[in-house]
C-alpha positions as CSV (number, residue, x, y, z in Angstrom):
1,M,69.8,-70.3,-136.8
2,N,72.4,-68.4,-138.8
3,N,69.7,-66.7,-140.9
4,R,68.0,-65.6,-137.7
5,I,71.2,-64.1,-136.4
6,T,71.9,-62.4,-139.7
7,L,68.3,-61.0,-140.0
8,S,68.5,-59.8,-136.4
9,L,71.8,-58.0,-137.0
10,A,70.4,-56.5,-140.2
11,A,67.3,-55.3,-138.3
12,V,69.3,-53.8,-135.5
13,A,71.7,-52.1,-138.0
14,A,68.8,-50.7,-140.0
15,L,66.9,-49.4,-137.0
16,S,70.1,-47.9,-135.5
17,L,71.0,-46.2,-138.7
18,S,67.6,-44.8,-139.4
19,G,67.2,-43.1,-136.1
20,C,70.7,-41.8,-135.5
21,K,71.0,-38.0,-135.2
22,Y,73.6,-35.8,-133.6
23,E,72.7,-32.7,-131.7
24,G,75.6,-30.3,-132.0
25,H,76.1,-27.0,-130.2
26,M,74.6,-25.2,-133.2
27,G,71.6,-27.5,-133.7
28,H,71.4,-30.6,-135.8
29,Q,74.6,-31.6,-137.4
30,H,74.6,-34.2,-140.2
31,A,77.5,-36.0,-141.6
32,D,78.3,-36.1,-145.3
33,T,76.8,-39.6,-145.6
34,A,77.4,-39.8,-149.4
35,K,81.1,-39.3,-148.9
36,I,81.3,-41.7,-146.0
37,A,79.4,-44.4,-148.1
38,A,81.9,-43.8,-151.0
39,D,84.8,-44.0,-148.6
40,I,83.5,-47.3,-147.2
41,K,82.9,-48.7,-150.7
42,A,86.5,-47.8,-151.6
43,Q,87.8,-49.4,-148.4
44,E,86.0,-52.6,-149.4
45,V,87.6,-52.5,-152.8
46,Q,91.0,-52.4,-151.1
47,W,89.8,-55.1,-148.7
48,Q,89.1,-57.4,-151.6
49,K,92.6,-56.7,-153.1
50,D,94.1,-57.6,-149.7
51,Y,92.3,-60.9,-149.8
52,A,93.4,-61.5,-153.4
53,S,97.0,-60.8,-152.6
54,K,96.6,-63.0,-149.4
55,N,97.7,-60.1,-147.2
56,V,96.4,-61.4,-143.9
57,D,97.6,-58.4,-141.9
58,A,95.8,-55.9,-144.1
59,A,92.6,-58.0,-144.4
60,A,92.5,-58.4,-140.6
61,A,93.2,-54.7,-140.0
62,V,89.8,-53.8,-141.4
63,F,88.2,-55.0,-138.1
64,A,87.8,-53.0,-134.9
65,T,89.5,-54.4,-131.8
66,D,86.1,-55.8,-130.7
67,G,85.0,-56.8,-134.3
68,I,83.2,-60.0,-135.1
69,L,83.8,-62.2,-138.1
70,A,80.9,-64.7,-138.7
71,A,81.8,-67.2,-141.4
72,P,79.6,-70.1,-142.4
73,G,80.3,-73.3,-140.4
74,E,82.9,-71.6,-138.3
75,P,82.8,-70.3,-134.7
76,L,82.4,-66.6,-134.3
77,A,85.9,-64.9,-134.5
78,T,85.6,-62.3,-131.7
79,T,89.2,-61.6,-131.0
80,S,92.0,-60.2,-133.1
81,A,93.9,-63.5,-133.0
82,A,90.7,-65.5,-133.9
83,R,90.0,-63.2,-136.9
84,R,93.5,-63.3,-138.1
85,K,93.6,-67.2,-137.8
86,A,90.3,-67.4,-139.8
87,I,91.6,-65.1,-142.5
88,Q,95.0,-67.0,-142.6
89,D,93.3,-70.4,-142.8
90,L,91.2,-69.1,-145.7
91,T,93.9,-67.4,-147.7
92,S,96.4,-70.2,-147.3
93,D,94.2,-72.6,-149.2
94,P,95.8,-73.1,-152.6
95,N,92.4,-73.1,-154.3
96,F,91.3,-69.9,-152.5
97,K,89.7,-67.2,-154.8
98,L,87.3,-64.6,-153.4
99,D,85.3,-62.0,-155.2
100,F,82.9,-59.6,-153.4
101,A,81.3,-56.3,-153.9
102,S,78.8,-54.2,-151.9
103,D,75.4,-53.6,-153.4
104,E,74.3,-51.0,-150.9
105,E,75.9,-48.8,-148.3
106,Q,73.9,-47.0,-145.6
107,V,75.3,-44.4,-143.2
108,A,73.7,-43.0,-140.1
109,E,73.0,-39.3,-140.3
110,A,75.3,-38.7,-137.3
111,G,78.1,-40.3,-139.4
112,D,79.2,-42.8,-136.7
113,L,77.7,-46.1,-137.9
114,A,77.3,-47.5,-141.4
115,Y,76.6,-50.9,-143.0
116,S,77.4,-52.4,-146.3
117,R,75.4,-55.2,-147.9
118,G,76.7,-57.1,-150.8
119,H,77.4,-60.4,-152.6
120,F,80.3,-62.7,-152.9
121,S,81.6,-65.8,-154.7
122,I,84.3,-67.9,-153.3
123,Q,86.3,-71.0,-154.2
124,A,88.1,-73.1,-151.6
125,T,89.1,-76.7,-151.0
126,D,86.3,-78.9,-149.8
127,K,87.6,-80.5,-146.6
128,A,85.7,-83.8,-147.3
129,T,86.7,-84.3,-150.9
130,N,90.0,-82.3,-151.1
131,K,88.7,-80.8,-154.3
132,P,88.0,-77.2,-155.2
133,V,84.4,-76.1,-154.6
134,A,82.7,-72.8,-155.4
135,S,79.9,-71.1,-153.6
136,T,78.1,-67.8,-153.5
137,G,76.2,-65.7,-150.9
138,N,75.6,-62.4,-149.3
139,F,77.3,-60.4,-146.6
140,L,76.4,-57.6,-144.2
141,T,79.2,-55.6,-142.6
142,V,78.6,-53.0,-139.9
143,F,81.2,-50.3,-139.7
144,K,81.8,-47.9,-136.8
145,K,83.8,-44.7,-137.0
146,Q,86.8,-44.9,-134.7
147,D,88.3,-42.2,-132.5
148,D,91.0,-41.5,-135.1
149,G,88.3,-41.0,-137.8
150,S,88.9,-44.3,-139.6
151,W,86.1,-46.8,-140.3
152,K,86.5,-50.3,-138.9
153,A,84.2,-53.4,-139.2
154,V,82.5,-54.3,-135.9
155,A,80.5,-57.1,-137.4
156,D,81.0,-59.0,-140.7
157,Y,78.3,-61.7,-141.3
158,I,78.7,-64.0,-144.3
159,V,75.6,-65.9,-145.4
160,P,75.9,-68.7,-148.1
161,G,73.3,-69.1,-150.7
162,P,72.3,-67.5,-154.0
163,A,73.8,-64.0,-154.2
164,A,71.0,-61.3,-154.0
165,A,70.5,-59.0,-156.9
166,A,71.8,-55.5,-156.4
167,T,69.1,-53.0,-155.2
168,P,69.3,-49.3,-155.6
169,A,70.5,-47.5,-152.4
170,A,67.8,-45.8,-150.4
171,K,67.8,-42.0,-150.6
């Protein structure tokens, strides 16, 4: 079920991004997608630092007001309070360690939507055994440009399993 949701989200994101164009007053206007992709990658590097330092406020601030955090085995966190609680619960674990990096960023030509796909490894306390357990997986984060020009995550889907190998970004 989770894989279907993730695949559906990926398909919607890819279709949305591939066909987005903006008609400006002077004809077609295209955003600097390479710069936006680099900015999002840099934002994700900072996001990882925020998780590493257990800065819940900064980690939660990456999400848009209506953003969704979909963590394995957990209910969808669709409100600011739910996302903050999910991040707090994770980072308060004494065995918590998270490493993630994007393997690909794609940006709509209009420059209003983007996604980042990547891999992660995490260590946390197993609730059943109370011992540290490590796992890996992949993520897909959809970002939307906000009215103030910032980029916020509107959907962050985390899928456990073998981390995918990096693929070259589409040109």
